[in-house]
N, C-alpha and C positions, 0 to 999 in steps of 0.2 A: 498572646499565642503566636506561634511562628507563622501560621497561615492566615491570620486575620486580614492581612492586606488583600489576599485573594478573595475572601468573602466580601470585603468592602468593594472590590472591583466588580464582583458579580452583581451586587446590589445596584451599583452605579450603571452597569451595562443594562440590566433589566429595566431600570427607570428610563434610560435613554430610549430603549426599544419601545417601551410602552408610550412614551411621550411622542416619538416619531410615528408610531403605528399602533394605535390603541388595541387593535384586534390581533396583533402579531402572535401572542402566546396562545390565544384561543385557536387561531388557524393552525399553528404548529402542533398543538395537542391533538387536533382532529385529523391531521393529514400525514400520511407517509406513503407516497406513491411514486417512488423513484423509477426512472427509466433505466438508470445506470447503476452498476456496482463497480466500485473502484478497489482494486487491490494495489496498494502502494506501499512505499517505504515509510517507516516510522519517523523519518527525518522531520524535525520540529519546525522547520523554517517556513513551510507553506502547507495549506490544507487542500484537499481535493476540491472542495467547493470553490476556493479561490482560483485554483488552476483552471477549472472548467467554467468559472463565471456563473455558477449555479447557486440558488438559494438553498437553505436547509430544507431537507425533505426531498430533494431532487436527485441525490446521489447517496447510495448505501455504501459505507466505507469499511474496509478491512485493511489494517496496516500492520506491518512487521518489518524487522530489519532486512533490508535489501529486497523488499517486495517478493519474498520467497513463497513458492507454492509447494508445500510438502503434502503428498497425497495421504499422509498419516496424521496430518494436523487437524484434529477434531474441531478446533475453533474455526479455522478457515473453512472446513467442509460444512460445518453447521451454518456459518454465515452465508456461504454460497447457496446451500440448499434453501435457507430461509428467503434469500433474495430471489431466487428463481421460482420456487414453488409457492411461497406465501405472498411476497410483494410483487410477483410477476415482472421482475426486472427483465428487460429485453437485451441489454448489452452489458458485457463484462469487460472492464478495462484493466489491463495490467500496466501499471505506470512505474517506471524507474526514473532515475535522474542521474545526470553526470556528476562526478565527484562523490559518488555514494561511499560513505565510510564502511558499510558492510562489504561492498564489492572490493574496496581497497584492502580490507582485512583479509578477504579470501585470496587475494593475489600475494599477500605477504607470507612470511615464514612462521609467524607466531601462532602456536596451536596449544593454548593453555586454558581455554575457557569454554563454557557452555555455548557461547556464541559461535565458536568454531564448529561445534556439532551442527548447529543450525545452518551454517554456511557451507557445510561439506559438499553438497552437490556442485556448488560453484568452484570449490577447490579442485574437485575431481575433473570438472570440465576444463579448468585452466591447465591442469597437469596433462590431460589427454591431448590438448591442442597446443601444447607448449611451443612447438615450432611456429605456429601461426602468430602467437603473441611475441615470441622472440624476434620476429621479423619487424615488429613495430618498435623502433628505437626510442621514440619519445615516450616517457613514462605516463604523461598525462593522456596522450592519444591511446596508449595501451589500456589504461583504466577506462577511458571513454568507450572504447570498443567492447570491453568486457561488460560495461553497463548496458550497452545495446544488446549484446548477445544474451545477457541475463534476462532481459525483458522477453526476448524471443523464447528462451527456454521455459520461463515461467508461464508464458501464454500457452505453449504446447502442453504443459502439465495441467493447466486449467481445462483445456479442451479435451483432455483424455480422462477427465473424471466422469464417472457414471451419471452424475448430476447434469452436466452439460450435454453429454451424449443423449440422455433421455429428453432433455429440453429441445434438442435439435430434431 
């Protein structure tokens, strides 16, 4: 089977975990009390737990392309509501990263896929503030600046949800 190696790796991982900490899976099954919710990019190179140096169960995670917050995204809103109301999460983190492929796509001219619909708020922001970005001659610095502004924009969007307003 094509995915057998993944099942084998999972078994080996579970055996290592149990050997190193015999109560690991029992503890993980009984606890989920995160203080933080992480809204981050789907980028596959690093996990929220790794970035924050936290163990499983300490951060509740929602990921998507370019760490977007669409106020019509029922998945994100359900995760946010569950985190705040059920898990009693105290802090919501919106985390982007430099070199984001989603942000890079929003700055380009290709508009042919569903991902472009997803990134449309970034595209519109980029177009609206074109003189600001045109003043940044270095392409990498321009992308980095847009990555930073994207986090700010998505943070404001989270803050404006009725879920967060009610929590405050």
